[in-house]
N, CA and C of each residue as an Amber inpcrd file, in Angstrom:
protein
   246
 -33.6340000   7.1460000 282.9750000 -33.4400000   6.9310000 281.3890000
 -33.5810000   5.7350000 280.9570000 -34.8980000   5.7440000 280.3510000
 -35.1530000   3.8560000 279.7390000 -33.9910000   3.5310000 278.9070000
 -34.1910000   2.3620000 278.7770000 -32.8830000   1.6700000 278.1510000
 -33.0980000   1.5680000 276.7400000 -32.1270000   1.5070000 275.9610000
 -32.2120000   1.7730000 274.3340000 -31.8410000   0.4970000 273.4730000
 -32.1350000   0.1910000 272.6280000 -32.0800000  -1.4110000 271.6030000
 -31.7000000  -0.1380000 270.1570000 -30.6060000  -0.7280000 269.9410000
 -30.3480000  -0.6400000 268.5150000 -30.4840000  -1.2890000 267.8650000
 -31.1690000  -1.1710000 266.6250000 -31.6350000  -2.5280000 265.9020000
 -31.2090000  -2.2640000 264.2840000 -30.5310000  -3.0680000 263.6730000
 -29.8030000  -2.9990000 262.2870000 -30.2280000  -4.1150000 261.4890000
 -30.9590000  -3.6140000 260.3450000 -31.0100000  -4.3730000 259.1800000
 -29.7570000  -5.0590000 258.6000000 -29.8680000  -6.6350000 258.4720000
 -28.4680000  -7.2400000 258.1890000 -28.6880000  -8.0370000 256.9320000
 -29.9150000  -8.4390000 256.5070000 -30.4420000  -8.9250000 255.5080000
 -31.5270000  -8.4420000 254.5570000 -31.9280000  -8.8840000 253.4870000
 -32.4590000  -8.2190000 252.5720000 -34.0570000  -8.8160000 252.8620000
 -34.8910000  -7.8270000 252.4940000 -36.2830000  -8.2580000 253.1470000
 -36.8280000  -8.8200000 251.9430000 -36.1050000  -9.1510000 250.5700000
 -36.5560000  -9.9470000 249.4170000 -37.0410000 -11.0830000 250.1100000
 -38.2430000 -11.6700000 249.7150000 -38.3960000 -13.0860000 249.8490000
 -39.3260000 -13.5540000 251.3120000 -39.3080000 -12.2600000 252.3150000
 -40.1440000 -12.2660000 253.1960000 -41.4590000 -12.3120000 253.0280000
 -42.2060000 -12.7080000 254.4660000 -43.8350000 -12.8660000 253.9610000
 -44.1370000 -11.3540000 253.9740000 -45.1180000 -10.7730000 253.6620000
 -45.4870000  -9.5550000 253.7000000 -45.8910000  -9.0680000 255.1410000
 -46.0410000  -9.9040000 255.9090000 -46.3480000  -9.3970000 257.3630000
 -45.0030000  -9.2080000 257.8330000 -44.0410000 -10.1300000 257.5120000
 -42.3600000  -9.8390000 258.1070000 -42.0710000  -8.7110000 257.4780000
 -42.4660000  -8.4450000 256.1830000 -41.7560000  -7.0140000 255.7480000
 -42.6250000  -6.0720000 256.3200000 -43.6660000  -6.0400000 256.3700000
 -44.4160000  -4.9070000 257.4130000 -44.1240000  -4.8640000 258.6250000
 -43.5060000  -5.8570000 259.2410000 -42.6150000  -5.4700000 260.5520000
 -41.3780000  -4.8050000 260.5710000 -40.6490000  -5.2180000 259.5840000
 -39.2080000  -4.5570000 259.3780000 -39.6120000  -3.2680000 258.7720000
 -40.7740000  -2.7550000 258.6040000 -40.9460000  -1.1680000 258.1460000
 -41.4680000  -0.4220000 259.2980000 -42.4610000  -1.4460000 259.8540000
 -42.8540000  -0.5570000 261.0740000 -41.4390000  -0.2240000 262.1370000
 -40.5990000  -1.3680000 262.0880000 -39.2980000  -0.9260000 263.0430000
 -38.6410000   0.1280000 262.6170000 -38.9500000   1.0310000 261.2630000
 -38.3180000   1.8940000 260.7350000 -37.0970000   1.8010000 260.0890000
 -36.8420000   0.4860000 259.5020000 -35.9100000   0.0590000 258.7640000
 -36.2210000  -0.0720000 257.4190000 -35.4380000   0.3440000 256.3370000
 -36.0510000   0.6320000 254.9880000 -34.8180000  -0.0610000 254.2330000
 -33.2580000  -0.0260000 254.3430000 -32.4890000  -0.2070000 253.8990000
 -31.4130000  -1.2660000 254.5360000 -30.5610000  -2.1700000 254.1010000
 -29.7620000  -2.9170000 254.4550000 -28.7290000  -1.9800000 255.3550000
 -28.1500000  -2.6080000 256.3840000 -27.0260000  -1.7980000 257.1720000
 -27.5240000  -0.2190000 258.2490000 -29.1690000   0.0310000 257.9390000
 -29.5290000   1.2310000 258.4180000 -29.5710000   0.5140000 259.9520000
 -29.2090000   1.3950000 260.7640000 -29.6660000   1.3510000 262.2690000
 -30.8510000   2.1770000 262.8440000 -31.5720000   1.8870000 263.7190000
 -32.4420000   2.5190000 264.3350000 -32.5940000   2.5550000 265.5240000
 -32.7620000   3.2320000 266.6970000 -32.9070000   3.0660000 268.1620000
 -34.5530000   2.9590000 268.6910000 -34.7380000   2.3940000 269.6260000
 -35.8210000   1.8500000 270.0340000 -35.8740000   1.9500000 271.3880000
 -36.9840000   2.4100000 272.2810000 -36.9020000   1.8820000 273.6720000
 -37.1090000   0.4010000 273.7960000 -36.6690000   0.1560000 274.7030000
 -37.0850000  -1.3820000 275.3040000 -38.0780000  -1.7850000 275.7060000
 -39.1220000  -2.1810000 275.0010000 -40.3990000  -2.2360000 275.4660000
 -40.6980000  -3.7120000 275.0870000 -42.1130000  -4.0810000 275.4690000
 -42.1670000  -5.6900000 274.9970000 -42.6660000  -5.5270000 273.4440000
 -43.6610000  -4.4530000 273.4750000 -43.8140000  -4.1650000 272.1760000
 -42.7730000  -4.4860000 271.0750000 -41.8960000  -3.6850000 271.1360000
 -40.4570000  -3.6400000 270.1620000 -40.1250000  -4.8590000 270.1690000
 -39.8080000  -5.6230000 271.3270000 -39.3100000  -7.1020000 271.6580000
 -39.8730000  -7.8770000 270.5920000 -41.2360000  -7.9210000 270.7550000
 -42.0710000  -8.9000000 270.2980000 -42.0230000  -8.7840000 268.7830000
 -41.7660000  -7.5090000 268.2850000 -41.5400000  -7.1640000 266.5440000
 -40.1550000  -7.6610000 266.1630000 -39.0930000  -7.5950000 266.9850000
 -37.9910000  -7.7520000 266.6940000 -37.7980000  -9.6780000 267.0290000
 -38.8340000 -10.0970000 267.6840000 -38.3700000 -11.6060000 267.4920000
 -39.1620000 -11.9360000 266.5250000 -39.6820000 -11.5170000 265.7890000
 -40.7220000 -12.1720000 264.3910000 -39.6440000 -12.5180000 263.4260000
 -38.2330000 -11.3970000 263.3570000 -37.7060000 -11.0850000 262.2060000
 -36.3140000 -11.2920000 262.5770000 -35.9430000 -12.1740000 263.8400000
 -34.6130000 -11.8240000 264.5410000 -33.2390000 -12.4330000 263.3860000
 -33.8370000 -13.2390000 262.4840000 -32.9620000 -13.7820000 261.3130000
 -32.6720000 -12.7200000 260.4440000 -33.0510000 -11.4420000 260.1900000
 -32.5660000 -10.2060000 259.3720000 -32.2000000  -9.0690000 260.1310000
 -32.0950000  -9.2920000 261.6840000 -31.8730000  -8.1430000 262.4610000
 -30.3430000  -8.6740000 263.3660000 -29.9480000  -7.0780000 263.5500000
 -28.7420000  -7.2670000 264.4570000 -29.1070000  -6.5540000 265.6460000
 -29.5630000  -6.8710000 266.8100000 -29.8730000  -6.1080000 267.9610000
 -28.5960000  -5.8510000 269.3140000 -28.3310000  -4.4370000 269.3800000
 -27.3350000  -3.6840000 270.5770000 -28.2430000  -3.3610000 271.8520000
 -28.3120000  -4.0380000 272.6250000 -28.6280000  -3.6330000 274.0370000
 -27.3740000  -2.9890000 274.4300000 -27.7840000  -1.8940000 274.7230000
 -26.6540000  -1.0820000 274.9790000 -27.3560000   0.6620000 275.7010000
 -26.5360000   1.3650000 275.8720000 -26.7360000   2.5800000 276.5390000
 -27.4370000   3.3870000 275.0600000 -28.2580000   4.7050000 275.4600000
 -28.7600000   5.2640000 274.8460000 -27.9430000   5.9940000 274.0220000
 -28.1100000   6.6700000 272.6150000 -27.1580000   7.6650000 271.5660000
 -25.9230000   8.4030000 272.6510000 -26.4420000   9.5140000 273.2970000
 -25.8740000  10.1850000 273.9770000 -24.8580000   9.8740000 274.6550000
 -25.3490000   8.8450000 275.2140000 -24.1860000   7.8430000 276.4500000
 -23.1090000   7.0560000 275.2290000 -23.5030000   6.5530000 274.4280000
 -22.9440000   5.8290000 273.6250000 -21.9590000   6.6490000 272.6810000
 -22.0910000   8.3480000 272.4580000 -21.4480000   9.0010000 271.9410000
 -20.2180000   9.1070000 273.2050000 -20.3360000   9.8000000 274.2190000
 -19.5750000   9.8530000 274.8900000 -18.4840000   8.8540000 275.2980000
 -18.6980000   7.6220000 275.3320000 -18.0140000   6.5520000 275.5820000
 -16.7250000   6.2950000 274.2080000 -17.2740000   6.9240000 273.2200000
 -16.9810000   6.0380000 272.1120000 -15.7060000   7.2690000 271.8850000
 -15.9660000   8.4440000 272.2950000 -14.9250000   9.7590000 272.3370000
 -13.6990000   9.0640000 273.6450000 -14.1640000   8.8090000 274.3720000
 -13.3900000   8.2500000 275.4890000 -12.5010000   7.4130000 274.7820000
 -13.0250000   6.4100000 274.0200000 -12.6080000   5.2060000 273.8950000
 -11.0380000   5.7620000 272.7710000 -11.4650000   6.3510000 271.7710000
 -10.5680000   6.9810000 271.0380000  -9.5360000   7.8930000 271.9350000
  -9.5770000   8.4860000 272.9190000  -8.6570000   9.0690000 273.6760000
  -7.5980000   7.9140000 274.5030000  -8.3930000   7.2950000 274.8710000
  -7.5880000   5.9210000 275.3040000  -6.8410000   5.2760000 274.0340000
  -7.0810000   5.1690000 273.2600000  -6.4410000   4.3470000 271.9560000
  -4.9500000   5.5330000 271.7350000  -5.3030000   6.7830000 271.7030000
  -4.3390000   7.9430000 271.1070000  -3.3480000   7.6840000 272.4200000
  -3.7760000   7.5600000 273.5180000  -2.7640000   7.6550000 274.7620000
  -1.7820000   6.7280000 274.7370000  -2.4790000   4.8900000 274.2130000
  -1.7840000   3.9180000 274.1400000  -0.8320000   3.8070000 273.1580000
  -1.1230000   4.7130000 271.7740000  -0.0360000   4.5970000 271.3490000
   1.1610000   5.4920000 271.0610000   1.0990000   6.8100000 272.1830000
   2.3270000   7.3660000 272.7170000   3.3540000   6.5800000 273.6260000
């Protein structure tokens, strides 16, 4: 399975150049704190590099794998409380 990147917009696009603003929109980000998932490709990496200061990137597993590990972590925490 291809590696995934979770990209989150953490700063406003107000004040960005039109080209940077277009890059953020091309990544599928419209609102602050919105998260999108993309395949880890050189094209996406290049887009992220252009607006790094406004984004937060999580290089991790895909969403399906992340959900599985998230539920496992909840179970571990509840067991630890007992």
